[in-house]
C-alpha positions as CSV (number, residue, x, y, z in Angstrom):
1,X,-0.2,0.3,0.0
2,X,2.9,2.6,1.0
3,X,4.7,1.7,-2.6
4,X,1.2,2.4,-4.6
5,X,0.9,6.0,-2.3
6,X,4.5,6.6,-2.9
7,X,3.8,6.2,-6.8
8,X,0.4,8.1,-6.9
9,X,1.8,11.2,-4.9
10,X,5.4,11.0,-6.9
11,X,3.6,11.7,-10.5
12,X,1.1,14.3,-8.8
13,X,3.8,15.9,-7.2
14,X,5.9,16.2,-10.5
15,X,2.6,17.0,-12.4
16,X,2.1,20.0,-10.0
17,X,5.5,20.8,-10.6
18,X,4.9,20.9,-14.1
19,X,1.3,22.7,-14.4
20,X,2.9,25.9,-12.3
21,X,6.0,25.9,-13.8
22,X,8.2,25.5,-10.9
23,X,11.3,25.9,-13.1
24,X,10.4,28.8,-14.8
25,X,9.6,30.5,-11.0
26,X,12.8,29.5,-9.9
27,X,14.6,31.2,-13.2
28,X,12.6,34.1,-13.1
29,X,13.4,35.3,-9.4
30,X,17.1,34.2,-10.0
31,X,16.7,36.3,-13.3
32,X,15.4,39.4,-11.5
33,X,18.1,38.8,-8.6
34,X,20.6,39.2,-11.8
35,X,18.9,42.4,-13.0
36,X,18.8,44.0,-9.6
37,X,22.4,43.3,-8.9
38,X,23.3,44.8,-12.2
39,X,21.3,47.7,-11.3
40,X,23.0,48.5,-7.7
41,X,26.4,47.5,-8.8
42,X,25.9,50.0,-11.8
43,X,27.5,53.5,-11.3
44,X,26.2,55.1,-14.0
45,X,22.4,54.8,-12.9
46,X,21.9,57.4,-10.4
47,X,20.6,56.8,-7.1
48,X,17.2,58.7,-7.0
49,X,16.3,55.4,-9.7
50,X,17.8,52.5,-8.2
51,X,15.7,53.7,-5.3
52,X,12.4,53.5,-7.8
53,X,13.7,49.8,-9.4
54,X,15.1,47.9,-6.5
55,X,11.9,48.3,-4.7
56,X,9.9,47.1,-7.8
57,X,12.2,44.4,-7.9
58,X,11.7,43.3,-4.8
59,X,8.1,42.7,-4.5
60,X,8.7,40.9,-8.0
61,X,10.9,38.6,-6.1
62,X,8.4,39.0,-3.1
63,X,5.6,37.7,-5.4
64,X,7.1,34.8,-6.9
65,X,8.9,33.2,-4.4
66,X,5.3,33.3,-2.3
67,X,4.1,31.3,-5.1
68,X,7.1,29.0,-5.1
69,X,6.9,28.3,-1.5
70,X,2.8,27.5,-2.0
71,X,3.8,25.2,-4.4
72,X,6.4,23.3,-2.2
73,X,3.6,23.4,1.0
74,X,0.6,22.1,-1.3
75,X,3.0,18.9,-2.5
76,X,4.0,18.6,1.4
77,X,0.3,18.8,2.5
78,X,-0.3,16.0,-0.4
79,X,2.2,13.9,1.8
80,X,1.4,15.1,5.0
81,X,-2.7,14.3,4.4
82,X,-1.3,10.9,3.7
83,X,0.7,10.0,6.6
84,X,-2.8,11.0,8.5
85,X,-4.4,8.5,7.1
86,X,-1.4,6.1,7.0
87,X,0.6,6.5,10.0
88,X,4.0,6.5,9.7
89,X,4.2,6.6,6.2
90,X,6.7,9.6,6.4
91,X,9.1,7.9,8.5
92,X,8.8,5.5,5.4
93,X,9.0,8.0,3.1
94,X,12.6,9.5,4.4
95,X,14.2,5.8,5.1
96,X,16.9,4.7,2.7
97,X,14.1,2.2,0.6
98,X,11.5,5.2,0.5
99,X,14.2,7.7,-1.1
100,X,15.3,5.3,-3.7
101,X,12.2,4.3,-4.4
102,X,10.8,7.9,-4.9
103,X,13.7,8.8,-7.1
104,X,13.7,5.6,-8.8
105,X,9.9,6.3,-9.2
106,X,10.3,10.1,-10.4
107,X,13.2,9.7,-13.0
108,X,11.3,6.7,-14.8
109,X,8.3,9.4,-14.6
110,X,10.0,11.9,-16.2
111,X,11.9,9.8,-19.0
112,X,8.3,8.1,-19.9
113,X,6.5,11.8,-19.9
114,X,9.3,13.2,-22.0
115,X,8.8,10.3,-24.5
116,X,5.3,10.8,-24.3
117,X,5.0,14.4,-25.2
118,X,7.8,14.2,-28.1
């Protein structure tokens, strides 16, 4: 039963990651951080414009970071809900067998998904 639940939760988590563009969210946060650093260290840009632009970029980073946090929290909530009904599921999940099984299922599903989408 635990193995089937790990299988279902891994697939559900991967689909959530794809559906909500997790990788794109992280890349966009990194891109905004790079832009912010370029603006901060550019001596040609006046402090007045830095005072205007940096808070705007900070707000964008905050929004995207909140989206990332909500996605991770939602995935974590799935696992905690399963643990609520199936005691010691989290302990099995973080055991060496559970970690290996999760990684194996995720890698196989990623590969399978790529093949199907091509």
